[in-house]
MIGU-525641 format. One record per atom (N, C-alpha, C): x, y, z. Coordinates in pm, whole numbers, padded with zeros to 5 digits, always signed. Example, Ala and Ser with C-alpha at 12.3 -4.5 7.8 and 13.67 -1.06 7.14 Angstrom:
BEGIN
+01319-00569+00780/+01230-00450+00780/+01320-00330+00780/+01285-00225+00708/+01367-00106+00714/+01290+00003+00787/
//
This chain:
BEGIN
-00612-01113-00774/-00739-01195-00811/-00762-01150-00829/-00825-01115-00989/-00887-01036-01072/-00991-01109-01157/-01124-01024-01115/-01212-01114-01162/-01325-00950-01257/-01387-01041-01289/-01470-00948-01392/-01653-00890-01299/-01570-00962-01217/-01749-00862-01064/-01653-00898-00980/-01661-00823-00968/-01574-00736-00791/-01641-00780-00636/-01773-00735-00662/-01856-00791-00559/-01875-01038-00523/-01830-01105-00651/-01787-01204-00581/-01656-01260-00648/-01581-01082-00624/-01443-01158-00599/-01394-01124-00469/-01423-01024-00371/-01463-00987-00281/-01470-01096-00137/-01629-01132-00200/-01720-01244-00118/-01597-01405-00130/-01559-01447-00256/-01408-01559-00244/-01286-01468-00211/-01228-01422-00098/-01157-01356-00077/-01157-01382+00071/-01272-01280+00096/-01302-01327+00190/-01350-01435+00296/-01367-01537+00225/-01512-01686+00287/-01300-01789+00225/-01198-01766+00197/-01100-01826+00157/-00962-01788+00274/-01043-01649+00320/-00891-01596+00476/-00989-01574+00566/-01102-01705+00564/-01162-01633+00704/-01239-01557+00725/-01249-01403+00708/-01305-01260+00713/-01403-01292+00778/-01426-01229+00897/-01598-01221+00976/-01657-01080+00910/-01572-00985+00848/-01621-00862+00907/-01613-00731+00732/-01715-00722+00686/-01673-00652+00577/-01674-00486+00605/-01613-00366+00590/-01705-00258+00556/-01634-00163+00472/-01676-00112+00358/-01744-00060+00214/-01854+00073+00258/-01796+00097+00160/-01850+00314+00140/-01957+00306+00086/-02052+00371+00103/-02178+00299+00007/-02206+00410-00147/-02261+00320-00218/-02199+00372-00343/-02306+00497-00401/-02216+00516-00548/-02164+00746-00584/-02280+00681-00654/-02346+00573-00721/-02386+00536-00819/-02518+00587-00854/-02563+00605-00986/-02618+00654-00992/-02839+00571-00966/-02891+00702-00905/-03014+00578-00800/-03082+00524-00888/-03120+00519-01021/-03148+00420-01057/-03132+00233-01041/-02973+00250-01050/-02889+00170-00969/-02920+00111-00914/-02878+00226-00789/-02894+00201-00615/-03068+00140-00625/-03194+00207-00668/-03343+00136-00620/-03350-00002-00694/-03268-00071-00782/-03271-00154-00826/-03180-00287-00776/-03141-00227-00648/-03059-00279-00554/-02941-00332-00706/-02847-00316-00741/-02787-00326-00856/-02672-00234-00799/-02620-00172-00746/-02482-00163-00714/-02422-00235-00601/-02246-00189-00587/-02143-00345-00523/-02205-00340-00361/-02307-00224-00259/-02325-00246-00193/-02378-00327-00158/-02521-00267-00245/-02629-00378-00213/-02647-00500-00204/-02571-00534-00369/-02532-00747-00354/-02422-00728-00268/-02279-00697-00195/-02290-00692-00092/-02414-00773+00039/-02450-00678+00015/-02516-00730+00162/-02650-00843+00146/-02726-00902-00005/-02786-00956-00055/-02655-01071-00080/-02598-01047-00108/-02542-01220-00084/-02365-01225+00020/-02370-01159+00079/-02260-01158+00193/-02368-01255+00282/-02410-01408+00276/-02460-01415+00405/-02308-01477+00502/-02363-01468+00629/-02248-01537+00724/-02109-01441+00728/-02144-01316+00752/-02037-01178+00686/-02158-01128+00761/-02084-01009+00869/-02105-00902+00936/-02121-00794+00850/-02212-00714+00727/-02075-00646+00649/-02178-00500+00691/-02062-00392+00658/-02165-00233+00777/-02072-00180+00659/-02193-00054+00603/-02213+00004+00480/-02188+00161+00551/-02095+00246+00512/-02015+00337+00615/-02096+00445+00444/-02086+00604+00513/-02123+00685+00362/-02050+00814+00515/-01973+00891+00370/-01966+00970+00507/-01999+01115+00301/-02039+01184+00444/-02071+01332+00357/-01938+01444+00293/-01950+01522+00149/-01901+01602+00171/-01942+01808+00218/-01866+01776+00125/-01829+01945+00276/-01942+01983+00177/-02006+01949+00047/-02086+02022-00008/-02245+01944+00048/-02242+01831+00100/-02428+01741+00137/-02378+01827+00270/-02325+01842+00376/-02416+01880+00509/-02474+01970+00523/-02580+02000+00590/-02615+02089+00612/-02576+02188+00777/-02616+02270+00740/-02581+02406+00814/-02674+02335+00947/
//
Protein backbone atom coordinates (compact mmCIF):
# COMPACT_ATOMS: atom_id res chain seq x y z
CA UNK A 1 0.00 0.00 0.00
CA UNK A 2 1.34 3.45 -0.91
CA UNK A 3 0.18 6.62 0.73
CA UNK A 4 1.31 10.20 1.07
CA UNK A 5 0.16 10.01 4.71
CA UNK A 6 1.94 7.20 6.60
CA UNK A 7 -0.21 7.61 9.73
CA UNK A 8 -3.44 7.14 7.79
CA UNK A 9 -1.94 4.20 5.89
CA UNK A 10 -0.81 2.50 9.10
CA UNK A 11 -4.20 2.94 10.75
CA UNK A 12 -6.04 1.72 7.62
CA UNK A 13 -3.81 -1.36 7.46
CA UNK A 14 -4.26 -2.07 11.17
CA UNK A 15 -8.04 -1.77 10.94
CA UNK A 16 -8.31 -3.97 7.85
CA UNK A 17 -6.09 -6.69 9.35
CA UNK A 18 -7.57 -6.85 12.85
CA UNK A 19 -4.53 -5.39 14.61
CA UNK A 20 -5.12 -4.45 18.24
CA UNK A 21 -1.68 -3.22 19.35
CA UNK A 22 0.67 -0.78 17.63
CA UNK A 23 4.22 -0.27 18.89
CA UNK A 24 6.16 2.68 17.51
CA UNK A 25 9.36 4.52 18.29
CA UNK A 26 9.40 8.04 19.64
CA UNK A 27 9.81 10.71 16.98
CA UNK A 28 13.14 12.45 16.46
CA UNK A 29 11.57 15.33 14.54
CA UNK A 30 12.09 18.98 15.37
CA UNK A 31 10.94 20.06 18.82
CA UNK A 32 8.48 22.59 17.39
CA UNK A 33 6.73 19.82 15.43
CA UNK A 34 6.58 17.72 18.60
CA UNK A 35 5.08 20.57 20.62
CA UNK A 36 2.43 21.20 17.98
CA UNK A 37 1.50 17.50 17.89
CA UNK A 38 2.52 17.15 14.25
CA UNK A 39 4.77 14.11 14.64
CA UNK A 40 3.71 10.63 13.59
CA UNK A 41 3.70 9.31 17.15
CA UNK A 42 1.51 12.19 18.40
CA UNK A 43 -0.89 11.77 15.47
CA UNK A 44 -1.16 8.02 16.04
CA UNK A 45 -2.01 8.60 19.68
CA UNK A 46 -4.62 11.20 18.71
CA UNK A 47 -6.14 9.38 15.73
CA UNK A 48 -5.69 5.74 16.78
CA UNK A 49 -8.92 5.31 18.69
CA UNK A 50 -9.60 1.67 19.43
CA UNK A 51 -5.94 0.61 19.38
CA UNK A 52 -3.50 0.02 22.20
CA UNK A 53 -0.62 2.23 21.11
CA UNK A 54 2.77 1.96 22.79
CA UNK A 55 5.45 4.58 22.15
CA UNK A 56 8.97 3.44 23.03
CA UNK A 57 12.21 5.33 22.94
CA UNK A 58 15.78 4.20 22.89
CA UNK A 59 18.54 6.37 24.25
CA UNK A 60 21.64 6.62 22.14
CA UNK A 61 25.01 6.28 23.86
CA UNK A 62 25.41 10.06 23.81
CA UNK A 63 22.08 10.60 25.59
CA UNK A 64 22.70 8.26 28.49
CA UNK A 65 23.36 9.89 31.79
CA UNK A 66 26.14 8.75 34.10
